[in-house]
Phi, psi and omega in degrees: 000125178282137176281139176281132177287135179282132177281131176290136178300137180295131175291138179287131178281135177290140180295142177276120184249149179283166182298321179296318181294320177297318179295326181293316179295323179297318180293325179294332176282330184273340184304312181297329179293319180296318180297317178299315181296316180298318180297318181294318178299318179295320178296318178298314179297322179294322180295315179298318179298320179296318177298313181299315179295325181295312178292322181297328180295331183260319186285321180307301180299324178298314180296324179295313178299317178295324179293332178287341183276345181234141179201168179245133178204146179057030176084005181224161179273138181241149178234126175280124183234141182251128177236090186067238180268355183259134178255130178235153179248115189247135173226153181223124183215161181288141174276078184248133179217122180058041176082359179251125182250141181228074177075198183240156179235135179256135176231132176243126178244148176274338182253139175304118184299336179288343181251009179273108184253019179292130183291139179234127177218084186229349180072192179296134178297133176222107187240147173269163175298339178259122180240134175237124173261107185246136185237145178285156180301323182295321181293327181298336181277352180293146179296130180057038178296334179302329179293325177295312178304314184293319180297314177296320180296320182291321183295332180293339179294346180289332181270112187294340184279346181286123187256323183229139177228132184233143175257127186224178179231148185275352181254122186291318179298310179296324178300320179292320182296319182258010173059054175240162177289147176254132183202134171221174180291342181278331184242016185292151175295160177293154178053044178222140178257133178251131170252103190257122180258124188210162172276152179197185183281343182213140176284123182190170178234124178227180180208162170236090185303324181294337178256002183056047182232141174238130183249121174258099187257128178243140179285323177206171186297336181295337183264000190301312180285326181297317180292317178300319178291334175294322177295318180297319178298320177299318176297320179294316176306311185288328180286334184244022178292136182270000000 
């Protein structure tokens, strides 16, 4: 008996599609992928924005605080520095005079130079190589007057031509008692500049150019360092004038 051959099931013919139909089906398959990519990109952008905002919240205030610590005044750059509970204003500039420079000079002030409003009327600085810093007896009794003397002594170091600096007193009797030099604008030696610190009715800085004298006048002891720093600022201004 012959076996009947099994007929293979007829294969279904794939429908014949036009090119537009094929493109449409292809796009339908790719659309979910594009949506997924767009979603992932949005998540990534959102994550980056969160990081930027996070750092801005911390870096922004830090940069603002740092910007407040540095400023320019009197022709030089200043840095606000903290030493324990004390705040100092520090600047460093070249010791240059008439085109000749001799290293750098550091100045530290206790008062913000931008807030020092002591009036100054001295004109262009004109100093001799011999400098005398003379103080009245009343001024010597002021609290921390040694800081005033030292500050004035230090600023004269900016001028390379100054060879000698002397600390004196404006009262002859007291000068003899404590064995200090006696000097005023009236009795000063020739070719010598006097910086005279004294009490007066108003805190200010003035000069007598014809006598080569500069007067640092303080109304009360609370102003002694403030007025001295005003003189220092004027010297810095003139040295660093553009």
